[in-house]
C-alpha positions in Angstrom: 27.9 6.4 -4.3 29.9 6.2 -7.1 28.9 1.7 -7.8 25.5 2.4 -7.1 25.8 5.2 -10.0 27.3 2.7 -12.4 24.9 0.3 -11.4 22.1 2.1 -12.7 23.1 2.3 -15.7 23.9 -1.4 -16.0 20.3 -1.9 -14.6 19.1 0.3 -17.6 20.8 -1.3 -20.2 19.6 -5.1 -19.6 15.6 -3.4 -19.1 16.6 -2.3 -23.0 17.8 -5.0 -23.7 15.2 -7.4 -22.2 12.2 -5.2 -23.7 11.4 -3.4 -20.5 11.2 -0.1 -21.7 9.7 1.7 -17.7 12.9 0.0 -16.1 15.0 1.4 -19.5 12.9 4.8 -19.6 13.1 5.3 -16.2 17.3 5.2 -16.1 16.9 7.0 -19.9 15.4 10.5 -18.4 -24.6 9.2 -4.9 -26.0 5.0 -7.0 -28.2 2.5 -4.5 -25.9 0.1 -3.4 -27.3 -3.1 -2.5 -24.6 -5.5 -0.2 -24.4 -8.6 0.2 -25.7 -10.2 3.9 -22.3 -12.4 4.8 -20.1 -9.3 3.3 -22.0 -6.6 4.6 -20.9 -3.0 3.7 -21.1 1.2 4.2 -23.7 1.7 1.9 -27.1 4.1 1.8 -28.3 0.1 1.3 -27.7 -2.6 3.6 -29.8 -5.0 2.2 -30.6 -7.8 -0.7 -29.4 -10.8 -1.2 -25.4 -11.9 -2.9 -25.6 -14.8 -6.1 -21.7 -15.6 -5.7 -20.6 -17.9 -9.4 -20.7 -21.5 -7.7 -17.0 -22.4 -6.2 -16.3 -18.9 -6.2 -15.9 -15.7 -3.5 -17.5 -12.7 -2.6 -15.8 -10.0 -3.0 -15.8 -5.8 -2.8 -13.9 -3.1 -4.7 -13.0 -0.2 -2.0 -10.3 2.4 -2.3 -8.8 3.5 0.7 -8.3 7.9 0.3 -7.9 6.8 -3.8 -5.4 3.5 -3.2 -7.5 1.4 -5.3 -8.2 -2.4 -3.5 -10.0 -5.0 -3.2 -11.5 -7.0 0.1 -12.2 -10.8 -0.6 -13.6 -13.4 1.5 -11.4 -15.8 2.0 -13.2 -17.1 4.9 -14.3 -21.1 5.0 -12.5 -22.0 2.4 -9.2 -23.8 2.3 -7.1 -21.8 -0.7 -5.8 -18.6 -1.1 -5.9 -16.0 -4.1 -3.5 -17.0 -6.7 -1.0 -14.7 -8.5 -3.1 -15.5 -11.7 -5.9 -14.2 -10.4 -4.3 -11.1 -9.1 -2.8 -10.3 -12.8 -5.8 -10.9 -14.2 -8.1 -9.5 -12.4 -5.8 -6.0 -12.4 -5.4 -6.4 -16.3 -9.5 -5.6 -16.3 -10.1 -1.9 -16.3 -13.0 -2.5 -14.1 -11.3 -4.0 -10.3 -7.7 -3.1 -11.2 -6.3 -2.6 -7.9 -3.5 -1.6 -6.1 -3.2 -4.4 -3.6 -6.1 -7.2 -2.6 -6.9 -7.7 1.1 -8.0 -11.6 1.6 -9.3 -12.0 4.4 -9.2 -16.0 5.5 -9.9 -17.0 9.2 -8.0 -16.4 11.9 -5.2 -18.8 12.3 -3.8 -17.2 15.9 -5.7 -17.1 19.4 -6.6 -13.8 20.1 -7.1 -12.0 16.2 -10.0 -12.0 14.5 -8.7 -12.8 11.7 -5.7 -13.9 8.9 -5.0 -11.4 6.4 -3.5 -11.7 3.6 -2.1 -8.9 1.1 -0.7 -9.6 -3.1 0.2 -6.4 -4.7 -1.1 -6.1 -8.2 1.3 -7.5 -10.1 0.5 -11.2 -7.9 3.9 -10.7 -5.6 2.5 -10.4 -2.0 2.9 -7.5 0.5 3.9 -7.2 4.7 1.4 -4.5 4.7 -1.1 -1.7 3.8 -2.2 0.2 5.8 -5.4 1.6 3.3 -6.2 -1.7 2.7 -6.2 -2.7 5.7 -9.3 0.5 7.0 -11.3 -1.1 3.7 -11.3 -4.5 5.5 -11.5 -2.5 8.9 -15.1 -0.7 7.2 -16.5 -3.6 5.8 -16.2 -5.8 8.5 -17.9 -3.3 10.3 -20.7 -3.0 8.9 -21.3 -6.7 8.6 -20.7 -7.3 12.2 -21.5 -4.2 13.8 -18.4 -4.9 15.6 -15.7 -1.3 15.8 -11.9 -2.8 16.9 -10.7 -5.6 15.0 -7.4 -7.8 16.1 -6.2 -9.3 12.3 -2.9 -11.0 12.0 -0.8 -10.5 8.5 2.4 -12.2 7.2 4.7 -9.0 8.9 2.6 -9.4 12.7 -0.3 -8.5 14.6 -2.3 -5.5 13.6 -5.0 -4.1 15.6 -7.7 -0.9 14.7 -10.8 1.0 15.4 -13.6 2.3 13.2 -14.6 5.7 14.9 -18.6 7.1 15.5 -17.4 9.6 12.6 -16.5 6.7 10.2 -12.8 7.4 9.3 -10.8 4.6 10.6 -7.2 4.6 12.5 -4.9 1.5 11.7 -1.6 0.0 14.1 0.8 0.1 12.1 3.3 -2.0 14.6 6.5 -0.5 15.4 9.5 1.2 12.3 12.6 -0.6 12.3 15.7 1.1 11.5 18.4 -1.0 11.1 20.2 -2.0 7.9 19.6 -5.4 8.1 15.9 -5.2 9.5 14.7 -2.8 6.0 16.7 -4.5 4.4 19.6 -3.4 2.7 21.8 -5.1 1.2 25.2 -4.0 2.7 26.0 -1.9 6.2 24.7 1.7 6.4 25.6 2.5 10.5 22.5 5.5 10.0 19.7 5.0 7.8 17.9 8.5 8.1 20.2 9.1 5.0 21.8 6.6 2.2 23.5 6.9 -0.6 22.4 6.5 -3.4 21.2 9.0 -5.9 19.6 9.2 -9.5 21.3 11.9 -12.1 24.1 12.9 -13.0 26.9 12.3 -9.2 26.9 16.6 -10.2 23.2 17.4 -9.9 21.7 14.1 -8.6 17.6 14.6 -9.5 16.8 12.9 -5.8 19.6 11.7 -3.7 20.4 10.5 -0.3 16.7 8.9 1.0 15.6 8.3 4.7 15.0 4.0 4.6 13.3 2.2 7.0 11.1 -0.6 7.2 6.8 -0.6 8.4 7.0 -4.6 8.0 8.2 -3.7 4.2 10.8 -1.7 2.9 10.9 2.2 1.9 12.8 5.0 0.7 12.0 8.8 1.7 13.7 11.4 -0.7 13.3 14.5 0.4 12.7 17.7 -2.1 12.2 21.0 -1.4 10.1 21.1 -5.2 6.9 20.4 -5.8 6.6 16.2 -5.9 5.0 16.3 -9.2 7.2 18.3 -11.0 9.4 15.0 -10.8 8.8 11.6 -13.1 8.3 8.8 -10.2 7.0 7.0 -13.4 10.9 6.9 -15.2 12.7 6.6 -11.7 10.2 4.6 -9.3 10.9 1.6 -11.2 14.7 1.7 -11.8 14.7 2.7 -7.7 12.6 -0.2 -7.0 14.5 -3.2 -8.5 17.7 -0.9 -7.1 20.5 -3.8 -6.4 20.6 -2.5 -2.8 17.1 -2.9 -1.8 17.2 -7.0 -2.1 13.6 -7.2 -1.0 12.5 -4.3 -3.1 11.2 -1.2 -1.8 8.4 1.3 -1.7 9.5 4.1 -3.0 8.3 8.0 -2.1 8.9 12.2 -2.6 8.3 13.4 0.3 7.6 18.1 0.1 7.8 19.2 4.5 5.2 21.7 3.5 4.7 22.7 6.9 5.9 21.3 10.5 2.6 19.3 10.4 2.2 18.8 7.0 3.5 17.1 4.1 2.7 16.3 0.8 4.3 12.5 -0.8 3.9 10.4 -4.0 4.5 6.9 -4.5 5.9 4.3 -6.6 4.2 1.1 -4.7 6.4 -2.2 -5.3 4.3 -4.3 -7.0 1.7 -1.7 -7.7 3.5 0.8 -9.7 2.6 4.4 -8.7 -0.8 4.3 -6.8 -3.1 7.4 -5.5 -2.6 6.7 -2.2 0.2 3.8 0.5 -0.1 3.4 3.9 2.7 1.8 4.6 4.6 4.5 2.9 2.1 7.2 4.1 3.7 6.0 8.0 7.8 5.8 7.0 7.6 9.5 5.9 5.7 10.7 8.9 8.6 8.8 10.8 11.4 9.8 9.2 10.6 12.9 8.6 10.5 13.2 12.9 13.8 11.3 12.5 15.2 14.3 10.9 13.9 16.8 12.6 12.0 17.5 9.4 8.4 17.8 11.2 6.4 16.6 14.9 5.4 12.9 15.7 1.1 14.0 14.4 1.9 14.6 10.3 -1.6 15.4 7.8 -0.4 14.2 4.4 -2.1 15.1 1.6 -1.6 12.5 -1.5 -1.5 12.3 -5.0 -5.7 11.3 -5.1 -6.5 13.9 -3.0 -7.8 12.8 -0.1 -5.7 13.9 3.3 -4.2 11.3 6.1 -2.7 11.2 9.4 0.0 9.6 11.2 0.6 9.6 14.8 4.0 8.1 15.7 3.3 8.2 19.3 5.9 7.8 21.9 5.1 3.9 22.7 7.0 4.2 19.1 3.6 3.0 17.3 2.2 4.0 14.4 -1.9 5.0 14.2 -2.7 6.2 10.9 -6.3 7.2 10.3 -8.0 7.8 7.1 -11.8 7.4 5.5 -12.3 4.4 3.2 -14.5 3.9 0.1 -16.9 1.6 -1.2 -17.2 0.9 -5.2 -19.4 -2.2 -5.9 -19.2 -5.6 -5.0 -18.6 -9.1 -7.1 -17.6 -12.5 -6.8 -14.5 -13.9 -8.6 -12.7 -17.2 -8.6 -9.6 -17.6 -6.6 -7.5 -19.6 -8.3 -8.2 -17.2 -12.1 -9.6 -14.4 -11.0 -13.0 -14.7 -13.1 -15.1 -13.0 -12.1 -18.9 -11.0 -12.0 -20.2 -8.4 -10.5 -22.8 -8.5 -8.3 -26.4 -7.9 -10.2 -27.8 -5.6 -8.2 -24.7 -3.4 -7.1 -23.8 0.0 -8.4 -23.1 -0.1 -12.2 
């Protein structure tokens, strides 16, 4: 425990010297929409044309319970969305996002598409449940299909759009071994690992649960209102803590009943977000493992929306919630230069 506290202070000092105030500070203290036929999303008007710039790809700006998502249509192309393009898109207030979900042609038999996921800092992501719901809504509106099987770098995901418009994504099975999460040192029981922020005798946050949902998560349990914790200060420090060799998503969770909780998440590679699907899944799994809740839980997210997570008896975790369309456009996957569809909503 003591060595990790010392390391936190060393990181903070280094961050200050390198000019990284976020890290240093953390330690110191109804319009009509016209939809492209190729990529036809749910909207009041399901018609129109889409004039993409030459050589560019269509995209849709969407959100999943406040989680800001860009769904990029990369089907029929050999290139990928670059890290530079992701950073450029995120620098523009109109296209600021948490994750890009780039839809590519299937590369594995039995799957419909391969989905490449990028964070707003240009790094790759293994999972994004809220983003997958946006992908499903987009493709369901375009194709009329209701069920999909996707491949991501983390494996195969199945998803379904329901009659009420909600979307469920099978996020796969959680992993608890310290090497699988991964952690930098052995912990026999990852329901509680030795990590804290603050003074040794009065830590602000301590003893998180650790779990992998295809990506690493640490969940800190609190009794007070989750908004009383300065996650914008502690988040970057904990995300980059040496105990997490691949960095981690950091969640503060408050259990309010056996079937409900409130969470806030600092996402790896994206920062504070209004919702995080994989973190919601990780929090419910960790809560059930520590007997704080049952296996079917509603979560209130910072964006004001509600997600439902069920950890089934077959070990699969099902995430259910809504997705929302904002506007469409086209972009250059190599540079991030973009233009709004002239007939899309302003």
